[in-house]
C-alpha positions in Angstrom: 4.4 -26.6 17.7 6.7 -26.1 15.2 5.1 -26.8 11.7 7.2 -29.4 9.4 6.1 -28.1 6.1 8.1 -28.1 2.7 9.0 -25.5 0.9 5.6 -23.5 -0.3 6.8 -22.9 -3.5 7.6 -26.9 -4.2 4.0 -27.2 -3.0 2.5 -24.6 -5.1 4.4 -25.7 -8.1 3.1 -29.6 -7.3 -0.5 -27.8 -7.1 -0.5 -25.8 -9.9 1.1 -28.8 -12.2 -1.7 -31.4 -10.8 -4.6 -29.0 -11.3 -3.5 -27.9 -14.7 -2.3 -31.4 -16.0 0.9 -29.8 -17.3 4.3 -28.5 -16.1 3.8 -26.0 -19.2 0.9 -24.7 -18.3 2.2 -25.0 -14.0 5.1 -22.4 -15.6 3.2 -20.1 -17.2 0.4 -19.7 -14.0 3.1 -19.1 -11.8 5.6 -17.4 -14.5 8.8 -19.4 -14.1 10.4 -22.2 -16.2 9.2 -25.7 -16.7 12.5 -26.5 -15.5 12.0 -24.6 -12.5 8.4 -26.3 -11.7 10.2 -29.7 -12.1 13.2 -29.0 -9.7 10.4 -28.1 -7.1 8.1 -31.5 -7.6 11.3 -33.0 -7.0 12.1 -31.5 -4.0 8.7 -31.8 -2.8 8.7 -35.8 -3.7 11.9 -36.2 -1.9 10.9 -34.2 1.4 8.1 -37.0 1.3 9.7 -39.9 0.3 7.0 -40.5 -2.4 6.4 -40.5 -6.3 3.7 -37.7 -7.1 4.2 -38.0 -10.5 4.5 -41.6 -12.7 5.1 -42.1 -16.3 7.1 -40.3 -18.5 8.3 -36.8 -18.6 6.3 -35.7 -21.6 3.7 -37.3 -20.7 3.6 -37.6 -16.6 0.2 -38.2 -14.4 -0.4 -38.2 -11.3 0.5 -41.1 -9.2 -2.3 -42.4 -6.2 -0.4 -40.5 -3.2 0.0 -37.5 -6.0 -4.1 -37.6 -6.1 -4.5 -38.2 -2.4 -2.4 -34.8 -2.2 -4.2 -32.4 -4.8 -7.6 -32.0 -3.2 -6.4 -30.5 0.6 -3.7 -28.6 -1.2 -5.9 -26.7 -3.3 -8.3 -26.1 -0.6 -5.8 -24.9 1.4 -4.6 -22.4 -1.3 -8.2 -21.4 -1.9 -8.7 -20.4 1.6 -5.3 -18.6 1.9 -6.5 -16.7 -0.9 -9.8 -16.3 0.3 -8.5 -14.7 3.7 -5.9 -12.7 2.1 -9.0 -11.2 -0.4 -11.4 -9.9 2.7 -7.9 -8.8 4.4 -7.9 -6.4 1.5 -10.9 -6.0 0.8 -11.4 -4.4 4.3 -8.4 -2.1 4.1 -9.8 -0.8 0.7 -13.2 -0.2 2.3 -14.7 -2.8 -0.1 -18.2 -3.2 0.4 -20.0 -6.6 -1.4 -23.6 -5.7 -1.6 -26.4 -8.4 -2.5 -29.6 -7.5 -4.3 -32.3 -8.2 -6.8 -31.2 -8.1 -10.1 -34.3 -5.5 -11.0 -33.6 -3.6 -7.9 -30.3 -3.0 -8.4 -31.0 -1.9 -11.9 -33.8 0.4 -11.8 -33.5 1.7 -8.2 -30.1 1.5 -6.4 -27.9 2.2 -9.3 -29.3 5.1 -10.4 -28.6 6.5 -7.1 -25.9 4.8 -6.2 -23.9 8.2 -7.7 -24.8 10.0 -4.8 -23.6 7.4 -1.9 -20.1 7.3 -4.1 -19.9 11.4 -4.1 -20.3 11.3 0.4 -18.1 8.5 0.2 -15.5 8.0 -2.3 -13.5 5.9 -0.7 -15.8 3.5 -0.5 -15.9 1.0 -3.4 -19.6 -0.8 -3.7 -19.6 -4.0 -5.6 -23.1 -5.3 -6.5 -24.5 -8.9 -7.0 -27.7 -10.7 -7.0 -29.2 -12.2 -4.0 -29.4 -15.7 -5.8 -25.3 -15.7 -5.3 -25.8 -14.5 -2.2 -28.5 -17.8 -1.2 -26.5 -20.5 -3.0 -23.1 -19.2 -1.4 -21.4 -18.6 -4.5 -19.0 -16.1 -4.9 -17.4 -13.9 -2.5 -19.1 -12.7 0.9 -21.9 -10.4 1.4 -21.4 -7.8 4.2 -25.1 -6.5 3.3 -28.0 -8.7 1.7 -31.1 -6.3 -0.2 -34.6 -8.9 -0.6 -37.9 -9.1 -0.4 -40.2 -11.5 1.4 -43.4 -11.4 4.7 -42.5 -12.1 8.3 -40.2 -10.9 11.1 -36.8 -9.4 10.6 -34.0 -11.3 11.1 -31.4 -10.3 13.7 -28.9 -7.5 11.9 -32.0 -6.2 9.5 -33.9 -3.6 8.9 -37.3 -2.7 6.7 -36.6 -0.4 4.3 -40.2 0.3 2.7 -43.4 -1.8 2.1 -43.8 -3.1 -1.4 -46.9 -1.5 -3.5 -48.3 -3.2 -6.6 -50.5 -2.2 -9.3 -50.9 -2.8 -13.3 -49.2 -0.2 -15.3 -49.3 -0.2 -19.4 -48.2 2.3 -21.8 -50.4 5.4 -23.2 -50.4 4.2 -26.7 -52.0 0.8 -25.5 -54.1 2.4 -22.8 -56.1 4.4 -25.8 -56.5 1.2 -27.5 -58.4 -0.5 -24.3 -61.5 0.7 -22.7 -60.4 0.2 -19.1 -62.9 1.7 -16.4 -62.7 -0.8 -13.9 -60.2 -3.6 -13.2 -62.1 -6.3 -14.2 -61.9 -4.8 -17.8 -58.0 -6.1 -17.7 -59.6 -9.6 -18.3 -59.7 -8.5 -21.9 -56.0 -7.0 -22.1 -53.1 -8.8 -22.5 -51.7 -9.0 -18.7 -47.4 -9.6 -18.7 -46.2 -12.3 -16.4 -42.9 -12.5 -14.3 -41.5 -15.7 -13.9 -40.0 -14.7 -10.4 -43.2 -13.6 -9.3 -46.0 -15.8 -11.1 -48.2 -15.3 -8.6 -48.4 -11.8 -8.4 -51.9 -11.0 -10.3 -53.6 -13.3 -8.1 -52.5 -11.4 -5.3 -53.7 -8.5 -6.3 -57.0 -9.6 -7.6 -57.4 -10.9 -4.1 -56.4 -7.9 -2.3 -59.5 -6.2 -4.3 -61.9 -9.0 -4.0 -61.8 -9.7 -7.9 -61.9 -13.1 -10.1 -58.7 -14.4 -11.0 -58.0 -12.7 -14.2 -57.3 -14.9 -17.2 -55.7 -12.2 -19.7 -53.1 -13.9 -22.0 -50.0 -12.6 -22.0 -46.1 -13.1 -22.2 -43.9 -14.0 -19.4 -40.8 -12.9 -18.3 -37.4 -13.8 -16.6 -37.2 -10.9 -14.5 -39.6 -7.9 -13.6 -36.9 -6.0 -16.1 -38.1 -7.4 -18.8 -41.7 -7.7 -18.1 -41.4 -3.2 -17.2 -39.7 -3.0 -20.4 -42.3 -5.0 -22.2 -45.2 -2.5 -21.2 -42.8 0.4 -21.7 -43.3 -1.1 -25.7 -47.0 -1.5 -25.3 -46.9 -5.0 -24.9 -49.1 -5.6 -22.1 -49.7 -4.2 -18.6 -47.3 -5.4 -16.1 -48.3 -5.8 -12.4 -45.4 -4.1 -11.6 -44.0 -2.6 -8.0 -44.5 0.9 -7.2 -40.6 1.9 -6.6 -39.5 0.3 -9.8 -42.0 2.1 -12.3 -42.5 5.3 -9.9 -40.1 7.4 -12.5 -42.4 6.2 -15.2 -45.4 6.9 -13.8 -44.9 10.5 -12.4 -43.7 11.2 -16.3 -46.5 10.0 -18.2 -44.3 7.0 -19.8 -46.5 4.5 -17.9 -50.3 5.0 -17.0 -51.4 3.5 -13.9 -55.2 3.6 -14.3 -56.1 1.7 -10.6 -53.1 3.3 -8.7 -51.0 0.3 -6.2 -52.1 -1.4 -3.7 -50.2 -3.0 -0.8 -48.8 -6.6 -1.4 -47.8 -7.4 2.1 -44.1 -7.9 0.8 -41.2 -5.8 2.8 -37.7 -4.8 1.5 -35.5 -5.1 3.9 -31.6 -4.8 4.5 -29.5 -7.5 6.3 -25.9 -6.6 7.7 -23.5 -9.7 7.5 -20.7 -7.6 8.6 -20.4 -5.3 11.6 -17.6 -2.2 10.2 -18.2 1.3 9.5 -19.1 1.0 6.0 -21.7 -1.2 6.5 -23.2 1.1 8.6 -22.9 4.0 6.7 -24.7 2.1 3.2 -27.3 1.0 5.6 -27.9 4.8 7.0 -27.5 6.4 3.1 -30.4 3.3 2.2 -32.9 4.8 4.5 -32.3 8.4 3.7 -33.0 7.2 0.0 -36.0 5.8 0.9 -37.3 8.3 2.9 -37.1 10.6 -0.2 -39.3 7.8 -2.4 -42.3 9.7 -3.7 -46.0 7.9 -2.3 -47.6 5.8 -4.8 -50.9 6.7 -5.7 -53.8 4.3 -4.5 -57.0 3.5 -6.4 
């Protein structure tokens, strides 16, 4: 069936003017003159046989019909823009990857140069898993997160999480930590996104809960930095502090215990770039050093 639509330029002119509230602002956005915007809006009104604006030329305001038309037009233009962006991304081998912020900063980004060297035509764009869960921002081709339970369709396990207390050598020298219960007298750092971490660790060792008072931080990234600065003891995942422990910048007096959580990568789009990135992730995981145990 043939579509009987008015000029696309007329629709764009009205949508911009109605959304921005001024003809001049619409003209700036569309890189035309205010007179051109006015002519396009009049053309649309003539096509519809309706007044979309009312009031004076200096202070036009939307009519009832204009108010009714604006949301549908804005949604249609947003949808067209998203479809065109997705097409452009596919043609440029762009890969949108969402993951936890600290995981991205301390594990993924330091290794990403290697993937870029292997596949220079693939642009990897990173965002957080919080945006992926809420549906904000662009679509995601691959999501890396941590959790328990069975794997979903399209997901593969990367590695099991291991937790252990870590602290700076200076703080260790000031404390007499011979057994895990000695941690009760030390400042214990907590991370808001994993407030139950200390309780889980104590339970895995059969220890009573620890009440050591210490600062709480928003993410592991800040808690680890605080531990490096000697502010307290951080119960950290091995993969986030392996380099610091192996180089002696952090000490792990009681080793690391499996937390029961697993990191996994879930593909939400099936194309060659996603498969290449998933395979590369598994290669990087295979090269990770094993955590020391108690």
